[in-house]
C-alpha positions in Angstrom: -9.0 -48.5 3.0 -5.4 -48.4 3.6 -5.1 -49.2 -0.6 -7.1 -45.6 -0.3 -4.8 -43.8 2.2 -1.0 -45.3 -0.5 -3.2 -44.1 -3.5 -3.2 -40.2 -1.6 0.2 -40.5 -0.1 1.2 -41.2 -4.1 -0.8 -39.2 -5.9 0.1 -36.0 -3.5 3.9 -37.3 -4.3 3.3 -37.4 -7.9 1.1 -34.2 -7.9 3.9 -32.5 -5.9 6.7 -33.0 -7.9 5.5 -32.1 -11.2 4.6 -28.8 -9.6 7.8 -27.8 -8.9 9.2 -29.4 -12.1 7.1 -26.6 -13.9 7.7 -24.1 -11.7 11.5 -25.1 -11.9 10.7 -24.1 -15.6 8.1 -21.0 -16.2 10.6 -19.9 -13.3 13.6 -20.5 -16.0 12.0 -18.8 -18.9 10.9 -15.8 -16.8 14.6 -15.0 -16.2 16.1 -16.0 -19.0 13.6 -15.0 -21.0 10.7 -12.5 -20.3 12.2 -10.3 -17.5 15.9 -10.7 -18.7 16.4 -7.3 -18.5 15.4 -7.3 -14.9 17.6 -10.0 -13.9 20.7 -7.9 -16.3 20.3 -4.6 -15.0 17.7 -4.8 -12.6 20.0 -3.0 -9.7 18.2 -0.2 -11.8 14.8 -0.4 -10.6 13.4 0.7 -13.7 10.7 0.8 -14.6 7.5 0.0 -11.9 6.2 -3.5 -11.7 3.7 -5.0 -9.1 3.9 -7.6 -7.0 0.5 -9.0 -6.6 -0.5 -11.0 -3.7 -3.3 -12.5 -1.7 -3.4 -13.6 2.0 -6.0 -16.1 3.1 -6.4 -16.9 6.7 -6.9 -20.3 7.9 -10.2 -21.9 10.3 -8.9 -24.2 13.1 -11.1 -27.1 13.9 -13.5 -25.0 16.0 -13.7 -22.9 12.7 -12.4 -19.5 14.3 -9.4 -17.0 12.5 -6.7 -18.4 13.1 -5.8 -13.6 13.1 -8.2 -11.0 12.4 -7.6 -9.3 9.1 -7.1 -6.3 11.0 -3.8 -7.7 12.6 -2.0 -8.2 9.5 -1.9 -4.3 8.5 1.2 -3.4 9.9 2.6 -6.1 8.2 1.2 -5.4 4.6 2.4 -1.8 5.2 5.8 -2.5 5.9 5.9 -5.1 2.4 4.7 -2.1 0.9 7.0 0.6 1.9 9.8 -1.7 1.8 8.8 -3.3 -1.9 8.3 0.2 -3.0 11.6 1.9 -1.8 14.4 -0.7 -2.0 13.0 -2.1 -5.8 10.2 -0.1 -7.1 7.7 -2.7 -6.5 3.8 -1.8 -5.8 2.7 -4.5 -3.2 -0.9 -4.6 -4.2 -3.9 -7.4 -3.8 -5.4 -10.1 -5.8 -8.3 -7.4 -7.6 -7.5 -4.1 -7.5 -10.9 -3.5 -6.1 -10.2 -6.6 -3.3 -8.6 -6.8 0.2 -5.5 -8.2 1.2 -6.9 -10.3 3.5 -9.6 -12.4 3.7 -10.7 -15.8 5.6 -10.6 -19.0 3.9 -14.1 -20.7 4.4 -12.7 -24.3 4.1 -12.2 -27.0 6.5 -8.7 -27.5 7.3 -6.8 -30.3 8.0 -4.8 -31.2 10.9 -1.7 -31.3 9.1 -1.9 -28.1 7.3 -3.1 -26.3 10.4 0.3 -27.8 11.8 2.8 -27.2 9.1 6.5 -27.7 9.1 9.0 -25.3 8.6 12.9 -25.8 7.0 13.9 -28.2 5.4 10.3 -30.0 6.7 8.6 -27.9 4.4 10.1 -29.4 1.5 8.7 -32.7 2.0 5.2 -31.6 3.7 5.1 -30.7 -0.4 4.5 -34.0 -1.5 2.2 -34.8 1.2 -1.3 -33.3 2.3 -1.0 -29.5 3.0 1.5 -28.9 -0.1 -1.8 -30.4 -1.9 -4.0 -28.2 0.0 -1.9 -24.9 -1.0 -1.5 -25.5 -4.1 -5.3 -26.2 -4.4 -6.0 -23.1 -3.1 -3.9 -20.9 -4.3 -5.3 -17.6 -5.1 -3.5 -17.4 -9.2 -1.3 -20.1 -10.8 2.9 -18.8 -11.2 1.8 -14.9 -11.0 0.0 -13.8 -7.7 1.5 -14.8 -4.7 -0.5 -16.5 -1.9 -0.3 -16.3 1.8 -1.7 -18.6 4.7 -1.6 -18.1 7.5 -1.4 -21.0 10.0 -1.7 -22.2 13.8 1.4 -23.8 14.5 4.8 -23.8 11.9 7.2 -26.3 13.4 10.5 -24.7 14.1 9.4 -21.1 12.5 7.4 -18.6 12.3 7.1 -18.4 8.5 8.4 -20.3 5.9 8.4 -19.8 2.3 10.3 -22.6 -0.5 11.1 -19.9 -3.0 9.8 -20.8 -6.5 9.4 -24.0 -6.7 6.0 -23.0 -5.4 3.7 -20.1 -5.8 2.7 -19.8 -1.5 4.4 -18.7 1.8 3.1 -19.4 4.8 2.9 -17.9 8.3 2.0 -18.6 12.2 0.4 -15.9 13.9 3.3 -14.9 15.6 4.7 -14.0 12.0 1.5 -12.5 10.9 1.3 -10.0 13.9 5.4 -9.3 13.2 6.1 -6.7 11.0 8.6 -7.7 8.5 7.9 -11.2 8.7 5.1 -10.8 5.5 8.0 -9.1 3.5 10.9 -11.5 4.0 9.2 -14.8 3.3 7.9 -12.7 0.1 11.1 -11.3 -0.6 12.1 -15.6 -0.3 9.0 -16.5 -2.7 10.9 -14.0 -5.4 14.2 -15.7 -4.9 15.8 -14.0 -2.6 18.0 -16.0 0.3 19.4 -15.4 3.5 22.5 -12.9 4.1 24.1 -12.7 7.0 23.6 -9.0 8.0 21.7 -7.4 10.4 20.7 -4.7 8.1 19.7 -6.7 5.9 15.8 -7.9 4.7 17.1 -11.1 4.5 18.8 -11.4 7.7 17.4 -15.4 9.3 16.1 -13.4 12.8 12.8 -10.6 13.3 15.8 -8.1 14.3 16.8 -7.4 10.6 16.9 -3.6 9.1 14.9 -3.2 5.6 18.6 -2.5 3.5 19.0 -4.8 0.2 21.8 -5.3 -2.3 21.9 -4.2 -5.5 22.0 -7.7 -6.2 19.1 -8.9 -4.9 17.2 -6.0 -6.8 18.0 -7.9 -10.2 17.0 -11.4 -8.3 13.9 -10.3 -6.4 12.3 -7.8 -9.9 12.7 -10.6 -12.6 11.2 -13.2 -10.4 7.8 -14.4 -12.3 5.5 -13.0 -9.2 6.7 -9.6 -9.8 5.2 -8.8 -13.1 3.7 -5.4 -14.9 0.3 -5.7 -14.6 
């Protein structure tokens, strides 16, 4: 049993490293080749682009969804307005005729329901949680996936930036108006800004402004496409 457990740990580490390396390379290719126009001139906010997202609501150990789809509607509406206004990017569901959010009909390990935030999230990427999230993504590289969990240690939302294809939010983060947009912006390459009016201000009393260079970074992300 211990040998099996150790083998699983090693496998999680190996696959985690492979994911990080591959995503880093794909991100570099997009920013420096495929999306070079936006990397240099994204502040022009032209032409219109798209960001596709799937939100999976996880179930607790009693098979109850941790939030309802209706709880997410204000955050989705805010993110759609913010991304269109600031980046000329339409936030869309993974497929045009499906809802943004649905309950993931799977049993979820406790390490996923109660996951890590901040630097702990990086370590979790090479453990059970990272493997679970990677196995349940809505797509590879292009659609972003948001997982709604029970608890994130030290945070209400978390993103590891371009090295993953997902973000996590707890119920408070999911119901808060701006946290979803904030975490999706992290996933598209933006980092915290020490300006309260900015979307990347770390506290949830943030504003909805962005700087010109943030447009370049956001629009040149591999997740922001024309399809």
